[in-house]
N, C-alpha and C positions, 0 to 999 in steps of 0.2 A: 308562344310567339307565333303569329300567323303571317308568314312572309308570302305575299301574293306574286311578286315578280321582282326582277332587277329594275330598280327605278332609274339608275344611271351609273355610268362609270365616270369618275372624276379624273381628269388629266391635267397636271400642272404644266404650264407653259410660260416661256419668257415673255411672249408677245401675243395677245389675242389677235391683233391685226394680221400678223404673219401666219398664225395658226389657222385662222378662219379662211385665209386664202388657200392654204393647203387643203383643208377639208372641202372647200367649195370647188376650187379650180382643178385639183388633182383627183379627189375622190368623188366629185359630183354631188356632194351633199349640200343642204341649204341650212344656214344658220337662221333660226327662227326667233332668237331672243338674245339680247345682250343686257346685262344687269349688274349693277354694283351692289355688293352687300358690305356696307361701310363698317359695321361692327366686326366683321371677319377679315377686313382689310383685303378684299378680293373683288375682282371683276370677273363675271362669268359669261360664257357664250354657250348656247345649247343647240344641239343637232338631234334630230329624231332618226333612229335606225330601227325600223319595224316598230315594236312597242317599247323599245329601250332608248334612253337618251345618252348622249355623250355630253359631258359638261367640261368645257375648257376653263381652267382657273388661272388667272393672271394676278399676281400680287400687286396691291397698290402701295405696299410698304415693305421694305426689307425685313422688318421685325414681325410681320404677319406670318401666320402659319404656312402659307404657300411660299412666301419669300424665304423662310427658314428651310423649308423642304427642298426648294430648288438649290439653295446655297449648299446644302448637305449632299443631296442625291442627284441634282440635275433635273431636267424635264422628264416627264413620264407619268405613268399611272400613279395616282395619289390615293384613291379610295374606290371602294365599291359600295353602292347604296342600294338598300333593299326597301321596298314598299311594305309597310305594316299598317294594321288598322289604327294603332295608337302608338306614336313614338314614346310617349311617357310610360305606357304600360309595358312596352317592349324593353325599355331601359330598366324598369323596375325588375322585370323577370330576369334579364341578363345579370343584373346585380345579385339577385337571389341565387342565381346559378354560379356565382363566383367570378364573373367576368369583371375586369377592371374597366370602369367607365371614365370617359373624358367628360361627358355631360351627365349629371345626375337627373336633370330635367331637360325636356326638349326646349329648343329655341327656334326663332324664325330663321329660315334659310332662303335661298334663291327660290323663285317661283312661288313664294308664299308658303312653302312647305314647313312643317314642324320637323326639326331634325335633332338627332343626338348621335354622338360618336362613341364607339367602343374602342378601347385602347388596343393597338396592335400587339402588345405583349401578351394579351389574353386571346387573340384571334388569329393565331398561327402566322403572325407578321403582316396581316392585312388590315389596314385601317378600314373599319366598317362603320357605315352610316345607316341609321334607321330613319325612315321618312314616313310621315303621314300627312294627309290633307287637313285633318281636323283633330282637335283635342277635346 
């Protein structure tokens, strides 16, 4: 698995509108994209910090992954995403190394990336996302 950099940190929030204000008005950052990923029941907002992105995640449904996360744990860091050459190849390698996968194959995520998640039970409690631009 060739990880080139941290692609983004995902942060679960109750409200994108309120959270964007905090990041822009208090921290002085600029939101460059807001997007809905319907099949994941989430709306996202992105900020660039150096070469790393912050992804804010607001649930569009209480039964979506972010809605469930916030109900159980509250707002906060949800996952770390690593950039890889191929999400599918990285998922396959992780599986071969005994990691429990959430996704056996990559799927489309925000910003058109191919994404796949590793289960936190196999990753020291940290939900880990593998992202690639192409497959």
